[in-house]
C-alpha positions in Angstrom: 0.0 0.0 0.0 1.4 3.4 -1.0 1.9 6.1 1.6 -1.5 7.8 2.5 -1.8 11.5 1.7 -1.4 13.6 4.8 -4.2 15.9 3.8 -6.7 13.1 4.2 -5.3 12.1 7.6 -5.4 15.7 8.7 -9.0 16.1 7.5 -10.0 13.0 9.4 -8.3 14.1 12.7 -9.8 17.6 12.6 -13.3 16.3 11.7 -13.0 13.7 14.6 -12.0 16.4 17.1 -14.6 18.9 16.1 -17.4 16.3 15.6 -18.9 18.6 12.9 -18.0 18.6 9.2 -19.0 22.2 8.7 -16.8 23.5 11.5 -13.9 21.2 10.3 -14.2 22.5 6.8 -14.1 26.1 8.1 -11.0 25.3 10.2 -9.3 23.9 7.1 -10.6 26.7 4.8 -12.3 24.0 2.6 -15.9 23.5 1.4 -17.8 20.8 3.2 -17.9 18.8 -0.1 -14.1 19.0 -0.5 -13.7 17.8 3.1 -16.2 15.0 2.6 -14.3 14.0 -0.6 -11.1 13.6 1.4 -12.9 11.5 4.0 -14.4 9.2 1.3 -11.0 8.7 -0.3 -9.5 7.8 3.1 -12.4 5.4 3.9 -12.0 3.8 0.5 -8.3 3.4 1.1 -8.7 1.6 4.5 -11.9 -0.2 3.5 -13.7 0.9 6.7 -16.2 3.5 7.7 -14.4 5.9 10.0 -17.0 8.5 10.8 -20.8 8.1 11.3 -23.3 10.8 11.2 -25.2 11.4 14.4 -27.9 13.7 15.6 -25.4 16.4 16.6 -22.7 15.9 13.9 -20.3 13.1 13.2 -18.9 10.5 15.6 -16.0 8.0 15.4 -16.8 4.4 14.5 -14.8 1.8 16.4 -12.5 1.5 13.4 -12.2 5.3 13.3 -11.4 5.5 17.0 -8.5 3.0 16.5 -7.2 5.1 13.6 -7.6 8.3 15.5 -5.7 6.9 18.5 -2.8 5.9 16.2 -2.5 9.0 14.0 -3.6 12.1 16.0 -0.5 12.4 18.1 2.0 12.0 15.2 -0.1 14.6 13.2 0.2 17.0 16.1 3.9 16.4 16.3 4.3 17.2 12.6 2.4 20.4 12.9 4.3 21.4 16.0 7.6 20.8 14.1 6.4 22.8 11.1 5.3 25.7 13.3 8.8 25.8 14.9 10.5 25.8 11.5 8.2 28.6 10.3 8.4 30.7 13.4 7.2 34.2 13.1 9.8 36.9 12.6 9.9 40.1 14.6 9.4 42.4 11.6 6.3 40.6 10.1 2.9 40.7 11.8 -0.2 38.7 10.8 -3.5 40.1 12.1 -6.9 38.6 11.7 -10.2 40.5 11.8 -13.6 40.6 10.1 -13.7 42.4 6.7 -16.1 45.1 7.9 -13.9 46.0 10.8 -10.9 46.1 8.5 -12.4 48.5 6.0 -14.4 50.7 8.5 -11.9 51.0 11.4 -8.4 49.6 11.0 -7.4 50.4 7.4 -8.2 54.1 7.6 -5.8 54.3 10.6 -3.0 52.1 9.2 -1.0 54.9 7.5 -0.2 56.3 10.9 1.0 53.0 12.1 3.1 52.2 9.0 4.7 55.6 9.0 5.7 55.2 12.6 7.1 51.7 12.0 8.3 51.5 8.3 10.5 48.5 9.2 7.5 46.3 9.9 5.5 44.2 7.5 1.8 43.7 8.1 -0.4 40.9 6.7 -4.1 41.4 7.2 -6.4 38.3 7.1 -9.9 39.7 6.6 -12.3 36.8 7.4 -15.2 35.9 9.6 -13.3 32.7 10.5 -12.3 32.5 14.2 -8.6 31.9 14.3 -7.1 28.8 15.9 -3.8 30.2 17.1 -2.5 26.7 17.8 -2.9 25.7 14.1 -2.5 28.9 12.1 0.4 31.3 11.7 -1.5 34.3 13.0 -0.1 36.6 15.7 -3.2 38.4 16.9 -6.9 39.1 16.1 -9.4 41.8 16.6 -12.6 40.2 17.9 -16.0 41.4 19.0 -17.2 39.4 22.0 -17.5 39.1 25.8 -13.7 39.1 26.3 -13.4 35.5 27.3 -11.7 33.1 24.9 -9.9 29.9 26.1 -6.1 29.8 25.8 -5.5 33.4 24.7 -5.1 36.8 26.2 -7.9 39.3 25.5 -7.3 43.0 26.0 -10.2 45.4 26.0 -10.1 48.0 23.2 -13.4 49.8 23.2 -17.2 49.3 23.6 -19.5 49.0 20.6 -22.5 51.3 20.5 -25.7 51.2 18.5 -28.0 54.0 17.3 -30.7 54.5 14.6 -29.5 55.8 11.2 -31.1 56.4 7.8 -30.2 58.0 4.5 -30.4 61.8 4.1 -33.2 61.4 1.5 -35.1 59.2 4.0 -34.7 61.8 6.7 -35.8 64.5 4.3 -39.0 62.6 3.5 -39.9 61.3 7.0 -38.1 63.8 9.4 -36.5 63.0 12.7 -39.2 61.7 15.1 -39.1 61.7 18.9 -37.3 58.7 20.3 -40.5 56.8 21.2 -41.9 57.5 17.7 -39.1 55.8 15.8 -41.2 52.7 15.7 -43.6 54.4 13.4 -41.0 54.6 10.6 -40.1 51.7 8.2 -37.5 49.7 10.2 -34.9 47.3 9.1 -34.3 44.1 11.1 -30.8 43.5 12.3 -28.8 40.3 12.9 -29.0 40.3 16.7 -32.6 41.7 17.0 -31.2 44.7 18.9 -34.3 46.7 18.4 -36.0 45.1 21.4 -33.1 46.4 23.6 -33.4 49.9 22.0 -37.1 50.2 22.6 -36.7 48.9 26.2 -34.2 51.6 26.9 -35.8 54.6 25.1 -39.5 53.7 24.7 -41.7 52.4 22.0 -42.1 48.8 20.8 -41.0 46.7 17.9 -43.2 46.7 14.8 -45.3 43.8 13.8 -42.9 43.3 10.8 -39.8 44.9 9.4 -39.5 46.3 5.9 -36.6 43.8 5.5 -34.3 41.9 7.8 -30.6 41.2 7.3 -28.2 38.7 8.8 -25.1 40.8 8.0 -24.4 44.1 9.6 -22.5 45.6 6.7 -25.4 44.8 4.3 -27.8 46.3 6.8 -25.9 49.6 6.8 -25.8 49.7 3.1 -29.5 49.1 2.8 -30.1 52.0 5.1 -27.8 54.2 3.0 -29.9 53.3 0.0 -33.0 54.7 1.7 -34.7 51.3 2.4 -35.5 52.2 6.0 -34.0 52.9 9.5 -31.2 50.7 10.7 -30.0 50.2 14.2 -26.3 50.7 13.3 -23.1 49.6 14.9 -21.3 52.9 15.2 -17.8 51.5 14.7 -18.8 50.1 11.3 -21.2 52.7 10.3 -19.0 55.8 11.1 -17.4 56.0 7.6 -20.9 56.1 6.0 -21.9 58.8 8.6 -18.7 60.8 7.9 -19.3 60.7 4.2 -22.9 61.8 4.5 -24.5 58.7 3.3 -26.1 58.0 6.7 -27.6 60.3 9.2 -28.0 59.6 12.9 -31.6 60.1 14.0 -30.6 60.9 17.6 -27.6 61.6 19.7 -28.7 58.8 22.0 -26.8 55.6 21.8 -27.0 52.2 23.5 -24.1 50.1 24.6 -24.0 46.8 22.6 -23.8 43.4 24.4 -20.2 42.8 23.1 -17.1 44.9 22.9 -13.9 45.0 20.8 -10.8 43.1 22.0 -7.3 42.5 20.9 -6.8 38.7 21.2 -3.4 36.9 21.0 -1.5 33.8 22.2 1.3 34.1 24.7 3.9 33.4 22.0 3.2 36.8 20.3 4.5 38.7 23.4 8.0 37.7 22.3 7.7 39.5 18.9 8.7 43.2 18.8 6.4 43.7 15.8 3.4 42.6 17.8 4.4 44.8 20.8 4.6 47.8 18.4 1.1 47.0 17.0 -0.3 46.3 20.5 0.9 49.7 21.8 -0.5 51.5 18.7 -3.9 49.7 18.9 -4.3 50.5 22.5 -3.6 54.2 21.7 -6.1 54.2 18.9 -8.7 52.4 21.0 -8.3 55.1 23.8 -9.1 57.8 21.2 -12.2 55.8 19.9 -13.7 55.4 23.4 
């Protein structure tokens, strides 16, 4: 039997550990069909079913458990050796963050950082994928959350705030109503259903139906900018649209969002001078943004 491809073994180990093909595919930056194809090839090779679908994902079969026990530790050893050989250099920093945060908040500020540190190289990974610092050569990430992630340090940057916004044309047509009367306007549903929190804080009640609902914040903001209705905007991401005049705040009132922005990193990054420079600069920028 020829030597088995490591990509199939790696796919099997990740799928077995996560117990979910979708999450395993995301971790490997593959489609679910591509991951499933690798698994089929491996099962055809050994002539045994290795994973079985269950009510909550996939589980190891007895044959799969034996294979996992045999190969998981060597795979980890190989990855550890490769990470050591490709250790991060002091003058190159890899930062992960969601695309909307990159375009709306970080990138406009980057010229100041790069002019201060021309010796540093910066690689931005704009993705909604949550970084696995143990498996990926990423030095730090900007995340929105509660500030508690296992195995990493999380430093508070600034709070996120929400407030109603609409296009100038929409405001010209409908005006700026009193806070409790915002519910009378055409409203846009947001991904986290934050309107209920807004009305609880400032009066009014959610409408029977929204003009449209969105599961992506950036698309929600763009819809409001096009005059579709009133959006409950995340100010960090909507500020460029407000500054450019494409969106108008309907009130100076704002509500603190459930989650805040954090700089997240593994302990190993503290030994990199490039990361220390970025960390110092980010904390400075965050203090200005508060």
